[in-house]
A tleap script that builds the chain and sets N, CA, C and O, in Angstrom:
source leaprc.protein.ff14SB
mol = sequence {
  NMET SER ASN GLU ASP ARG ARG ASN PRO ARG
  PHE ASP GLU ASP LEU HIE PHE GLU ARG SER
  ASP GLY PRO PRO ASP TYR ALA TYR ARG THR
  ASN GLY PRO VAL ARG TYR PHE ALA VAL ALA
  ASP ASP THR GLY THR VAL LEU GLY TYR VAL
  TRP GLY ASN ASP GLN ASP ASP ALA ALA ALA
  TRP GLU PRO ARG PRO ALA ALA GLY PRO LYS
  ALA PHE ASN GLY GLY PHE LEU TRP GLU MET
  LYS LEU ARG GLU PHE LYS ALA ARG GLY THR
  ALA PRO THR VAL ALA LEU THR GLU MET PHE
  ARG ASP SER GLY ASP ILE GLU SER SER ARG
  VAL VAL PRO GLY SER LEU ALA GLU ALA SER
  THR LEU ALA ALA LEU LYS GLU LEU ALA GLY
  ARG CGLY
}
set mol.1.N position { 46.575 -22.736 8.697 }
set mol.1.CA position { 45.594 -21.596 8.671 }
set mol.1.C position { 44.675 -22.072 9.756 }
set mol.1.O position { 44.190 -23.203 9.798 }
set mol.2.N position { 44.489 -21.176 10.573 }
set mol.2.CA position { 43.534 -21.385 11.610 }
set mol.2.C position { 42.131 -21.215 11.412 }
set mol.2.O position { 41.857 -20.725 10.316 }
set mol.3.N position { 41.092 -21.497 12.205 }
set mol.3.CA position { 39.718 -21.048 12.013 }
set mol.3.C position { 39.288 -19.872 11.724 }
set mol.3.O position { 38.465 -19.559 10.864 }
set mol.4.N position { 39.887 -19.177 12.499 }
set mol.4.CA position { 39.840 -17.555 12.450 }
set mol.4.C position { 40.044 -16.941 11.192 }
set mol.4.O position { 39.335 -16.014 10.801 }
set mol.5.N position { 40.982 -17.417 10.541 }
set mol.5.CA position { 41.413 -17.064 9.196 }
set mol.5.C position { 40.271 -17.270 8.065 }
set mol.5.O position { 40.086 -16.497 7.125 }
set mol.6.N position { 39.561 -18.420 8.321 }
set mol.6.CA position { 38.584 -18.763 7.378 }
set mol.6.C position { 37.329 -18.370 7.510 }
set mol.6.O position { 36.428 -18.824 6.806 }
set mol.7.N position { 37.158 -17.512 8.401 }
set mol.7.CA position { 35.804 -16.901 8.814 }
set mol.7.C position { 35.259 -16.025 7.494 }
set mol.7.O position { 35.882 -15.188 6.840 }
set mol.8.N position { 33.946 -16.480 7.332 }
set mol.8.CA position { 33.399 -15.900 5.995 }
set mol.8.C position { 33.023 -14.301 6.558 }
set mol.8.O position { 32.522 -14.009 7.644 }
set mol.9.N position { 33.420 -13.420 5.495 }
set mol.9.CA position { 33.358 -11.881 5.742 }
set mol.9.C position { 32.029 -11.342 5.770 }
set mol.9.O position { 31.778 -10.291 6.360 }
set mol.10.N position { 31.029 -12.124 5.057 }
set mol.10.CA position { 29.631 -11.827 5.240 }
set mol.10.C position { 28.948 -11.802 6.439 }
set mol.10.O position { 27.950 -11.126 6.690 }
set mol.11.N position { 29.728 -12.833 7.420 }
set mol.11.CA position { 28.956 -12.788 8.694 }
set mol.11.C position { 29.036 -11.391 9.420 }
set mol.11.O position { 28.182 -11.159 10.276 }
set mol.12.N position { 30.006 -10.433 9.142 }
set mol.12.CA position { 30.280 -9.437 9.593 }
set mol.12.C position { 29.364 -8.213 9.124 }
set mol.12.O position { 29.229 -7.178 9.776 }
set mol.13.N position { 28.761 -8.482 7.907 }
set mol.13.CA position { 27.952 -7.292 7.389 }
set mol.13.C position { 26.872 -7.276 8.028 }
set mol.13.O position { 26.403 -8.263 8.595 }
set mol.14.N position { 26.206 -5.802 7.996 }
set mol.14.CA position { 24.990 -5.487 8.519 }
set mol.14.C position { 24.036 -6.067 7.560 }
set mol.14.O position { 24.312 -6.006 6.362 }
set mol.15.N position { 22.628 -6.784 8.067 }
set mol.15.CA position { 21.866 -7.026 7.418 }
set mol.15.C position { 20.642 -6.127 7.258 }
set mol.15.O position { 20.093 -5.684 8.267 }
set mol.16.N position { 20.141 -5.806 5.902 }
set mol.16.CA position { 19.373 -4.762 5.956 }
set mol.16.C position { 17.833 -5.459 5.194 }
set mol.16.O position { 17.828 -5.943 4.062 }
set mol.17.N position { 16.876 -5.390 5.896 }
set mol.17.CA position { 15.780 -5.698 5.683 }
set mol.17.C position { 15.094 -4.875 4.630 }
set mol.17.O position { 15.604 -3.755 4.584 }
set mol.18.N position { 14.290 -5.008 3.921 }
set mol.18.CA position { 13.180 -4.375 3.175 }
set mol.18.C position { 11.974 -4.586 3.668 }
set mol.18.O position { 11.600 -5.756 3.591 }
set mol.19.N position { 11.248 -3.836 4.149 }
set mol.19.CA position { 9.799 -3.993 4.491 }
set mol.19.C position { 8.827 -3.625 3.208 }
set mol.19.O position { 8.734 -2.445 2.870 }
set mol.20.N position { 8.239 -4.462 2.632 }
set mol.20.CA position { 7.195 -4.231 1.449 }
set mol.20.C position { 6.107 -3.632 2.033 }
set mol.20.O position { 5.819 -3.883 3.203 }
set mol.21.N position { 5.490 -2.896 1.388 }
set mol.21.CA position { 4.393 -2.207 1.725 }
set mol.21.C position { 2.877 -3.219 1.565 }
set mol.21.O position { 2.360 -3.353 0.456 }
set mol.22.N position { 2.417 -3.731 2.532 }
set mol.22.CA position { 1.222 -4.342 2.544 }
set mol.22.C position { 0.017 -3.623 2.609 }
set mol.22.O position { -0.050 -2.394 2.656 }
set mol.23.N position { -1.012 -4.465 2.612 }
set mol.23.CA position { -2.299 -3.606 2.623 }
set mol.23.C position { -2.567 -2.892 3.783 }
set mol.23.O position { -2.302 -3.406 4.869 }
set mol.24.N position { -3.120 -1.627 3.703 }
set mol.24.CA position { -3.193 -0.705 4.702 }
set mol.24.C position { -4.098 -1.240 5.948 }
set mol.24.O position { -5.106 -1.934 5.817 }
set mol.25.N position { -3.594 -0.825 7.077 }
set mol.25.CA position { -4.251 -1.526 8.340 }
set mol.25.C position { -4.529 -0.211 9.159 }
set mol.25.O position { -3.906 0.842 9.024 }
set mol.26.N position { -5.529 -0.434 9.998 }
set mol.26.CA position { -5.678 0.416 11.087 }
set mol.26.C position { -4.761 -0.091 12.045 }
set mol.26.O position { -4.212 -1.188 11.939 }
set mol.27.N position { -4.581 0.773 13.056 }
set mol.27.CA position { -3.749 0.287 14.266 }
set mol.27.C position { -4.624 -0.626 15.002 }
set mol.27.O position { -5.846 -0.529 14.896 }
set mol.28.N position { -3.979 -1.647 15.861 }
set mol.28.CA position { -4.439 -2.650 16.559 }
set mol.28.C position { -4.496 -2.243 18.005 }
set mol.28.O position { -5.058 -3.027 18.771 }
set mol.29.N position { -4.106 -1.380 18.380 }
set mol.29.CA position { -4.178 -0.655 19.809 }
set mol.29.C position { -4.472 0.614 19.998 }
set mol.29.O position { -4.079 1.483 19.221 }
set mol.30.N position { -5.324 0.908 21.237 }
set mol.30.CA position { -5.811 2.182 21.418 }
set mol.30.C position { -5.723 2.314 23.091 }
set mol.30.O position { -5.646 1.261 23.725 }
set mol.31.N position { -5.731 3.293 23.646 }
set mol.31.CA position { -6.079 3.418 25.101 }
set mol.31.C position { -7.226 4.338 25.241 }
set mol.31.O position { -7.346 4.986 26.280 }
set mol.32.N position { -8.006 4.436 24.360 }
set mol.32.CA position { -9.202 5.436 24.340 }
set mol.32.C position { -10.617 4.424 24.245 }
set mol.32.O position { -10.532 3.203 24.113 }
set mol.33.N position { -11.612 4.996 24.315 }
set mol.33.CA position { -12.870 4.221 24.056 }
set mol.33.C position { -13.055 3.676 22.927 }
set mol.33.O position { -12.491 4.213 21.974 }
set mol.34.N position { -13.838 2.530 22.690 }
set mol.34.CA position { -13.979 1.784 21.423 }
set mol.34.C position { -15.390 1.460 21.165 }
set mol.34.O position { -16.080 0.885 22.006 }
set mol.35.N position { -15.885 1.872 19.853 }
set mol.35.CA position { -17.215 1.464 19.487 }
set mol.35.C position { -16.997 0.225 19.101 }
set mol.35.O position { -15.868 -0.093 18.726 }
set mol.36.N position { -18.103 -0.751 19.126 }
set mol.36.CA position { -18.074 -2.121 18.678 }
set mol.36.C position { -19.157 -2.731 18.437 }
set mol.36.O position { -20.156 -2.298 19.013 }
set mol.37.N position { -19.303 -3.874 17.555 }
set mol.37.CA position { -20.397 -4.655 17.627 }
set mol.37.C position { -20.085 -6.061 17.412 }
set mol.37.O position { -19.045 -6.373 16.831 }
set mol.38.N position { -21.041 -7.073 17.907 }
set mol.38.CA position { -20.673 -8.238 17.887 }
set mol.38.C position { -21.130 -8.934 16.588 }
set mol.38.O position { -21.908 -8.452 15.765 }
set mol.39.N position { -20.480 -10.241 16.521 }
set mol.39.CA position { -20.611 -11.010 15.446 }
set mol.39.C position { -21.026 -12.424 15.831 }
set mol.39.O position { -20.428 -13.011 16.733 }
set mol.40.N position { -21.920 -12.921 15.245 }
set mol.40.CA position { -22.352 -14.405 15.384 }
set mol.40.C position { -22.129 -15.313 14.296 }
set mol.40.O position { -21.992 -14.901 13.144 }
set mol.41.N position { -22.081 -16.622 14.627 }
set mol.41.CA position { -22.263 -17.507 13.625 }
set mol.41.C position { -23.753 -17.959 13.390 }
set mol.41.O position { -24.637 -17.477 14.097 }
set mol.42.N position { -24.033 -18.842 12.444 }
set mol.42.CA position { -25.395 -19.156 12.074 }
set mol.42.C position { -26.280 -19.768 13.357 }
set mol.42.O position { -27.504 -19.775 13.224 }
set mol.43.N position { -25.733 -20.247 14.510 }
set mol.43.CA position { -26.385 -20.749 15.303 }
set mol.43.C position { -26.462 -19.731 16.534 }
set mol.43.O position { -26.789 -20.184 17.631 }
set mol.44.N position { -26.189 -18.455 16.399 }
set mol.44.CA position { -26.175 -17.286 17.321 }
set mol.44.C position { -25.130 -17.394 18.217 }
set mol.44.O position { -25.352 -16.645 19.169 }
set mol.45.N position { -23.992 -18.051 18.348 }
set mol.45.CA position { -23.055 -18.090 19.002 }
set mol.45.C position { -22.185 -16.804 18.554 }
set mol.45.O position { -21.891 -16.524 17.392 }
set mol.46.N position { -21.816 -16.040 19.776 }
set mol.46.CA position { -21.064 -14.650 19.385 }
set mol.46.C position { -19.575 -15.222 19.236 }
set mol.46.O position { -18.997 -15.831 20.137 }
set mol.47.N position { -19.079 -14.968 18.084 }
set mol.47.CA position { -17.420 -15.173 17.689 }
set mol.47.C position { -16.603 -14.444 18.213 }
set mol.47.O position { -15.645 -14.836 18.880 }
set mol.48.N position { -16.963 -12.993 17.906 }
set mol.48.CA position { -16.138 -12.097 18.548 }
set mol.48.C position { -16.875 -10.483 18.237 }
set mol.48.O position { -18.084 -10.296 18.103 }
set mol.49.N position { -15.962 -9.583 18.180 }
set mol.49.CA position { -16.192 -8.263 18.119 }
set mol.49.C position { -15.515 -7.553 17.216 }
set mol.49.O position { -14.304 -7.774 17.231 }
set mol.50.N position { -16.008 -6.522 16.182 }
set mol.50.CA position { -15.169 -5.734 15.559 }
set mol.50.C position { -15.193 -4.445 16.194 }
set mol.50.O position { -16.263 -4.117 16.708 }
set mol.51.N position { -14.277 -3.695 16.255 }
set mol.51.CA position { -14.176 -2.494 17.187 }
set mol.51.C position { -13.173 -1.367 16.640 }
set mol.51.O position { -12.196 -1.677 15.957 }
set mol.52.N position { -13.482 -0.004 16.992 }
set mol.52.CA position { -12.911 0.901 16.117 }
set mol.52.C position { -12.475 2.130 16.989 }
set mol.52.O position { -13.235 2.170 17.957 }
set mol.53.N position { -11.666 3.029 17.033 }
set mol.53.CA position { -11.438 4.276 17.796 }
set mol.53.C position { -10.778 5.212 16.635 }
set mol.53.O position { -9.759 4.972 15.987 }
set mol.54.N position { -11.567 6.252 16.558 }
set mol.54.CA position { -11.013 7.124 15.459 }
set mol.54.C position { -9.514 7.953 15.965 }
set mol.54.O position { -8.517 7.986 15.245 }
set mol.55.N position { -9.593 8.608 17.361 }
set mol.55.CA position { -8.451 8.992 17.946 }
set mol.55.C position { -7.146 8.496 17.463 }
set mol.55.O position { -6.258 9.239 17.044 }
set mol.56.N position { -7.064 7.189 17.540 }
set mol.56.CA position { -5.859 6.426 17.071 }
set mol.56.C position { -5.950 5.707 15.888 }
set mol.56.O position { -5.115 4.843 15.622 }
set mol.57.N position { -6.919 5.984 15.114 }
set mol.57.CA position { -7.066 5.344 13.686 }
set mol.57.C position { -6.938 3.752 13.963 }
set mol.57.O position { -6.199 3.043 13.280 }
set mol.58.N position { -7.650 3.306 14.924 }
set mol.58.CA position { -7.441 1.997 15.285 }
set mol.58.C position { -8.693 1.085 15.037 }
set mol.58.O position { -9.778 1.635 15.227 }
set mol.59.N position { -8.702 -0.108 14.675 }
set mol.59.CA position { -9.595 -0.901 14.436 }
set mol.59.C position { -9.284 -2.454 14.105 }
set mol.59.O position { -8.367 -2.818 13.369 }
set mol.60.N position { -10.161 -3.281 14.741 }
set mol.60.CA position { -9.577 -4.760 14.388 }
set mol.60.C position { -10.717 -5.553 14.969 }
set mol.60.O position { -11.716 -5.087 15.518 }
set mol.61.N position { -10.391 -6.946 14.747 }
set mol.61.CA position { -11.182 -7.932 15.233 }
set mol.61.C position { -10.768 -8.490 16.682 }
set mol.61.O position { -9.595 -8.710 16.983 }
set mol.62.N position { -11.975 -8.717 17.641 }
set mol.62.CA position { -11.566 -9.226 18.897 }
set mol.62.C position { -12.178 -10.492 19.113 }
set mol.62.O position { -13.295 -10.505 19.631 }
set mol.63.N position { -11.581 -11.632 18.775 }
set mol.63.CA position { -12.121 -12.883 18.999 }
set mol.63.C position { -12.613 -13.325 20.476 }
set mol.63.O position { -12.088 -12.890 21.501 }
set mol.64.N position { -13.546 -14.126 20.457 }
set mol.64.CA position { -14.128 -14.716 21.736 }
set mol.64.C position { -13.536 -16.312 21.916 }
set mol.64.O position { -13.946 -17.323 21.345 }
set mol.65.N position { -12.516 -16.191 22.831 }
set mol.65.CA position { -11.688 -17.692 23.036 }
set mol.65.C position { -12.897 -18.756 23.110 }
set mol.65.O position { -12.847 -19.776 22.422 }
set mol.66.N position { -13.820 -18.529 23.835 }
set mol.66.CA position { -15.052 -19.487 24.303 }
set mol.66.C position { -15.708 -19.967 22.849 }
set mol.66.O position { -16.289 -21.052 22.818 }
set mol.67.N position { -15.638 -19.370 21.967 }
set mol.67.CA position { -16.286 -19.625 20.600 }
set mol.67.C position { -15.490 -20.831 19.749 }
set mol.67.O position { -15.953 -21.473 18.807 }
set mol.68.N position { -14.245 -20.947 20.314 }
set mol.68.CA position { -13.264 -21.788 19.718 }
set mol.68.C position { -12.660 -21.278 18.508 }
set mol.68.O position { -12.510 -20.057 18.448 }
set mol.69.N position { -12.215 -22.125 17.349 }
set mol.69.CA position { -11.272 -21.764 16.385 }
set mol.69.C position { -12.116 -20.829 15.347 }
set mol.69.O position { -11.561 -19.897 14.765 }
set mol.70.N position { -13.449 -21.129 15.160 }
set mol.70.CA position { -14.269 -20.252 14.296 }
set mol.70.C position { -13.933 -18.835 14.674 }
set mol.70.O position { -13.763 -17.996 13.789 }
set mol.71.N position { -13.825 -18.516 16.010 }
set mol.71.CA position { -13.853 -17.214 16.566 }
set mol.71.C position { -12.459 -16.670 15.719 }
set mol.71.O position { -12.592 -15.715 14.954 }
set mol.72.N position { -11.389 -17.189 15.857 }
set mol.72.CA position { -10.019 -16.695 15.317 }
set mol.72.C position { -10.173 -16.734 14.012 }
set mol.72.O position { -9.992 -15.671 13.417 }
set mol.73.N position { -10.567 -18.027 13.168 }
set mol.73.CA position { -10.356 -17.899 11.953 }
set mol.73.C position { -11.236 -17.166 11.075 }
set mol.73.O position { -10.881 -16.741 9.976 }
set mol.74.N position { -12.820 -16.969 11.755 }
set mol.74.CA position { -13.606 -16.042 11.010 }
set mol.74.C position { -13.300 -14.627 11.282 }
set mol.74.O position { -13.954 -13.816 10.625 }
set mol.75.N position { -12.487 -14.196 12.072 }
set mol.75.CA position { -12.185 -12.942 12.133 }
set mol.75.C position { -11.228 -12.407 11.080 }
set mol.75.O position { -11.238 -11.200 10.842 }
set mol.76.N position { -10.329 -13.295 10.376 }
set mol.76.CA position { -9.736 -12.978 9.131 }
set mol.76.C position { -10.621 -11.992 8.136 }
set mol.76.O position { -10.290 -10.884 7.714 }
set mol.77.N position { -12.016 -12.827 7.851 }
set mol.77.CA position { -12.588 -11.937 6.907 }
set mol.77.C position { -13.207 -10.540 7.289 }
set mol.77.O position { -13.423 -9.607 6.516 }
set mol.78.N position { -13.442 -10.592 8.614 }
set mol.78.CA position { -13.672 -9.473 8.892 }
set mol.78.C position { -12.627 -8.133 9.043 }
set mol.78.O position { -12.965 -6.951 8.979 }
set mol.79.N position { -11.361 -8.634 9.245 }
set mol.79.CA position { -10.310 -7.929 8.980 }
set mol.79.C position { -9.947 -7.442 7.742 }
set mol.79.O position { -9.290 -6.413 7.589 }
set mol.80.N position { -10.393 -8.219 6.764 }
set mol.80.CA position { -10.108 -7.981 5.383 }
set mol.80.C position { -11.226 -6.930 5.082 }
set mol.80.O position { -10.916 -5.994 4.345 }
set mol.81.N position { -12.253 -6.982 5.485 }
set mol.81.CA position { -13.243 -5.970 5.326 }
set mol.81.C position { -12.713 -4.632 5.771 }
set mol.81.O position { -12.763 -3.681 4.992 }
set mol.82.N position { -12.152 -4.492 7.115 }
set mol.82.CA position { -11.754 -3.417 7.568 }
set mol.82.C position { -10.575 -2.857 6.599 }
set mol.82.O position { -10.545 -1.673 6.266 }
set mol.83.N position { -9.697 -3.718 6.214 }
set mol.83.CA position { -8.707 -3.135 5.458 }
set mol.83.C position { -9.203 -2.475 4.095 }
set mol.83.O position { -8.634 -1.493 3.618 }
set mol.84.N position { -10.340 -3.103 3.484 }
set mol.84.CA position { -11.058 -2.248 2.374 }
set mol.84.C position { -11.398 -0.878 2.836 }
set mol.84.O position { -11.409 0.034 2.009 }
set mol.85.N position { -11.705 -0.627 4.205 }
set mol.85.CA position { -12.180 0.629 4.260 }
set mol.85.C position { -11.130 1.461 4.724 }
set mol.85.O position { -11.327 2.674 4.652 }
set mol.86.N position { -9.889 0.992 5.255 }
set mol.86.CA position { -8.781 1.715 5.544 }
set mol.86.C position { -8.409 2.229 4.168 }
set mol.86.O position { -8.409 3.451 4.017 }
set mol.87.N position { -8.041 1.322 2.983 }
set mol.87.CA position { -7.555 1.623 1.715 }
set mol.87.C position { -8.485 2.894 1.102 }
set mol.87.O position { -7.958 3.602 0.245 }
set mol.88.N position { -9.683 3.148 1.479 }
set mol.88.CA position { -10.533 4.085 1.016 }
set mol.88.C position { -10.457 5.434 2.031 }
set mol.88.O position { -11.157 6.430 1.850 }
set mol.89.N position { -9.551 5.298 3.051 }
set mol.89.CA position { -9.373 6.472 3.864 }
set mol.89.C position { -10.667 6.630 4.690 }
set mol.89.O position { -11.043 7.769 4.968 }
set mol.90.N position { -11.280 5.693 5.045 }
set mol.90.CA position { -12.518 5.640 6.109 }
set mol.90.C position { -11.969 5.663 7.431 }
set mol.90.O position { -11.074 4.943 7.874 }
set mol.91.N position { -12.623 6.595 8.028 }
set mol.91.CA position { -12.553 6.724 9.725 }
set mol.91.C position { -12.881 5.381 10.347 }
set mol.91.O position { -13.748 4.752 9.742 }
set mol.92.N position { -12.423 4.865 11.319 }
set mol.92.CA position { -12.796 3.608 12.072 }
set mol.92.C position { -14.288 3.330 12.331 }
set mol.92.O position { -14.829 2.279 11.987 }
set mol.93.N position { -14.936 4.371 12.978 }
set mol.93.CA position { -16.020 4.367 13.381 }
set mol.93.C position { -16.928 4.414 12.165 }
set mol.93.O position { -17.917 3.689 12.051 }
set mol.94.N position { -16.568 5.239 11.331 }
set mol.94.CA position { -17.689 5.239 9.996 }
set mol.94.C position { -17.364 3.927 9.427 }
set mol.94.O position { -18.286 3.439 8.773 }
set mol.95.N position { -16.377 3.285 9.501 }
set mol.95.CA position { -16.464 1.980 9.025 }
set mol.95.C position { -17.234 0.716 9.774 }
set mol.95.O position { -17.704 -0.255 9.182 }
set mol.96.N position { -17.260 0.932 11.149 }
set mol.96.CA position { -17.976 0.100 11.862 }
set mol.96.C position { -19.503 0.306 11.473 }
set mol.96.O position { -20.290 -0.614 11.253 }
set mol.97.N position { -19.801 1.700 11.421 }
set mol.97.CA position { -21.254 1.981 11.197 }
set mol.97.C position { -21.627 1.599 9.747 }
set mol.97.O position { -22.744 1.115 9.566 }
set mol.98.N position { -20.856 1.758 8.773 }
set mol.98.CA position { -21.254 0.949 7.574 }
set mol.98.C position { -21.268 -0.601 7.412 }
set mol.98.O position { -21.967 -1.202 6.597 }
set mol.99.N position { -20.447 -1.138 8.250 }
set mol.99.CA position { -20.423 -2.533 8.394 }
set mol.99.C position { -21.542 -3.154 9.410 }
set mol.99.O position { -21.997 -4.284 9.233 }
set mol.100.N position { -21.953 -2.294 10.516 }
set mol.100.CA position { -23.184 -2.616 10.896 }
set mol.100.C position { -24.598 -2.438 10.130 }
set mol.100.O position { -25.544 -3.226 10.155 }
set mol.101.N position { -24.528 -1.511 9.613 }
set mol.101.CA position { -25.525 -1.150 8.622 }
set mol.101.C position { -25.840 -2.176 7.586 }
set mol.101.O position { -26.969 -2.438 7.173 }
set mol.102.N position { -24.750 -2.712 7.221 }
set mol.102.CA position { -24.816 -3.567 5.875 }
set mol.102.C position { -25.314 -4.954 6.526 }
set mol.102.O position { -26.296 -5.558 6.096 }
set mol.103.N position { -24.733 -5.278 7.330 }
set mol.103.CA position { -25.236 -6.430 8.200 }
set mol.103.C position { -25.129 -7.762 7.240 }
set mol.103.O position { -25.727 -8.756 7.651 }
set mol.104.N position { -24.643 -7.832 6.392 }
set mol.104.CA position { -24.501 -8.913 5.431 }
set mol.104.C position { -23.683 -10.087 6.058 }
set mol.104.O position { -22.939 -9.854 7.012 }
set mol.105.N position { -23.821 -11.483 5.483 }
set mol.105.CA position { -23.272 -12.417 6.039 }
set mol.105.C position { -21.833 -12.545 5.326 }
set mol.105.O position { -21.618 -12.354 4.129 }
set mol.106.N position { -20.866 -12.920 6.337 }
set mol.106.CA position { -19.551 -13.022 5.862 }
set mol.106.C position { -19.200 -14.291 6.119 }
set mol.106.O position { -18.874 -14.465 7.293 }
set mol.107.N position { -19.152 -15.284 5.395 }
set mol.107.CA position { -18.681 -16.866 5.523 }
set mol.107.C position { -19.292 -17.232 6.801 }
set mol.107.O position { -18.606 -17.389 7.811 }
set mol.108.N position { -20.471 -17.363 6.786 }
set mol.108.CA position { -21.539 -17.978 8.019 }
set mol.108.C position { -21.238 -17.076 9.181 }
set mol.108.O position { -21.358 -17.602 10.287 }
set mol.109.N position { -20.871 -15.817 9.141 }
set mol.109.CA position { -21.061 -15.173 10.261 }
set mol.109.C position { -21.784 -13.798 9.786 }
set mol.109.O position { -21.758 -13.421 8.615 }
set mol.110.N position { -22.493 -13.030 10.933 }
set mol.110.CA position { -23.145 -11.678 10.639 }
set mol.110.C position { -23.333 -10.951 11.931 }
set mol.110.O position { -23.355 -11.501 13.033 }
set mol.111.N position { -23.458 -9.752 11.724 }
set mol.111.CA position { -23.644 -8.812 12.551 }
set mol.111.C position { -24.771 -9.244 13.644 }
set mol.111.O position { -25.702 -9.946 13.249 }
set mol.112.N position { -24.721 -8.899 14.819 }
set mol.112.CA position { -25.767 -9.283 15.763 }
set mol.112.C position { -26.406 -7.859 15.933 }
set mol.112.O position { -25.835 -6.864 16.381 }
set mol.113.N position { -27.728 -7.956 15.480 }
set mol.113.CA position { -28.541 -6.681 15.381 }
set mol.113.C position { -28.748 -6.244 16.912 }
set mol.113.O position { -28.922 -6.972 17.889 }
set mol.114.N position { -28.683 -4.949 16.843 }
set mol.114.CA position { -28.732 -3.763 18.289 }
set mol.114.C position { -27.508 -4.067 18.960 }
set mol.114.O position { -27.466 -3.632 20.111 }
set mol.115.N position { -26.363 -4.774 18.514 }
set mol.115.CA position { -25.183 -4.747 19.332 }
set mol.115.C position { -24.169 -3.662 19.373 }
set mol.115.O position { -23.338 -3.638 20.280 }
set mol.116.N position { -24.195 -2.775 18.447 }
set mol.116.CA position { -23.534 -1.635 18.278 }
set mol.116.C position { -23.412 -0.939 19.558 }
set mol.116.O position { -24.457 -0.447 19.983 }
set mol.117.N position { -22.361 -0.797 20.255 }
set mol.117.CA position { -22.167 -0.317 21.657 }
set mol.117.C position { -20.933 0.298 21.595 }
set mol.117.O position { -20.327 0.338 20.525 }
set mol.118.N position { -20.437 0.834 22.706 }
set mol.118.CA position { -19.131 1.435 23.216 }
set mol.118.C position { -18.584 0.857 24.672 }
set mol.118.O position { -19.308 0.660 25.648 }
set mol.119.N position { -17.369 0.661 24.622 }
set mol.119.CA position { -16.730 0.174 25.751 }
set mol.119.C position { -15.685 1.335 26.072 }
set mol.119.O position { -15.140 1.952 25.157 }
set mol.120.N position { -15.414 1.623 27.519 }
set mol.120.CA position { -14.562 2.444 27.839 }
set mol.120.C position { -12.918 2.462 27.346 }
set mol.120.O position { -12.193 3.445 27.189 }
set mol.121.N position { -12.617 1.079 27.170 }
set mol.121.CA position { -11.488 0.817 26.928 }
set mol.121.C position { -11.294 -0.227 25.937 }
set mol.121.O position { -12.293 -0.913 25.719 }
set mol.122.N position { -10.231 -0.509 25.281 }
set mol.122.CA position { -10.277 -1.928 24.724 }
set mol.122.C position { -9.962 -2.972 25.512 }
set mol.122.O position { -10.143 -4.130 25.138 }
set mol.123.N position { -9.345 -2.591 26.945 }
set mol.123.CA position { -9.219 -3.582 27.745 }
set mol.123.C position { -10.271 -4.181 28.314 }
set mol.123.O position { -10.216 -5.312 28.797 }
set mol.124.N position { -11.633 -3.217 28.284 }
set mol.124.CA position { -12.981 -3.489 28.727 }
set mol.124.C position { -13.364 -4.639 27.775 }
set mol.124.O position { -13.611 -5.778 28.173 }
set mol.125.N position { -13.396 -4.196 26.303 }
set mol.125.CA position { -13.804 -5.104 25.627 }
set mol.125.C position { -13.201 -6.570 25.446 }
set mol.125.O position { -13.806 -7.610 25.190 }
set mol.126.N position { -12.060 -6.394 25.619 }
set mol.126.CA position { -11.100 -7.695 25.773 }
set mol.126.C position { -11.665 -8.459 26.817 }
set mol.126.O position { -11.781 -9.679 26.697 }
set mol.127.N position { -12.072 -7.779 27.959 }
set mol.127.CA position { -12.711 -8.509 29.185 }
set mol.127.C position { -13.851 -9.210 28.801 }
set mol.127.O position { -13.975 -10.407 29.062 }
set mol.128.N position { -14.923 -8.394 28.042 }
set mol.128.CA position { -16.171 -8.723 27.507 }
set mol.128.C position { -16.051 -10.302 26.748 }
set mol.128.O position { -16.697 -11.336 26.922 }
set mol.129.N position { -14.964 -9.971 25.876 }
set mol.129.CA position { -14.703 -11.222 25.004 }
set mol.129.C position { -13.984 -12.217 25.798 }
set mol.129.O position { -13.629 -13.143 25.068 }
set mol.130.N position { -13.717 -12.340 26.729 }
set mol.130.CA position { -13.115 -13.140 27.614 }
set mol.130.C position { -11.634 -13.164 27.578 }
set mol.130.O position { -11.064 -14.166 28.009 }
set mol.131.N position { -11.068 -12.343 27.191 }
set mol.131.CA position { -9.472 -12.506 26.768 }
set mol.131.C position { -8.669 -11.397 27.754 }
set mol.131.O position { -7.490 -11.088 27.583 }
set mol.132.N position { -9.521 -10.869 28.802 }
set mol.132.CA position { -9.068 -9.905 29.767 }
set mol.132.C position { -8.110 -10.437 30.472 }
set mol.132.O position { -7.567 -9.788 31.366 }
savepdb mol mol.pdb
quit
């Protein structure tokens, strides 16, 4: 019997992966302008930006690499907050406005007062964050 005869027939089967429905998410990309606000830690260091664009139903956290691991780790909680708004069917910029107005602390990070602004593109915001 040759090696070819002992080949497992399951290697020839097509694999079918089922994607389970996870929590609702806004899109992570847009080519349009974005509204955003800054988030800082308790020392005042800007960790990153929460941004949104209604046209593409997009919103996410943009970390500032210069702020170190806190910028990346802290963004998870802001992303979770965005998911709560998405689950309620809230438009991205409405979610941003509500989050900005609430200004509550999320795990030692908070909205920077007066930082609600608009960038011409997500690339421009990434450049501001130092990731351009």
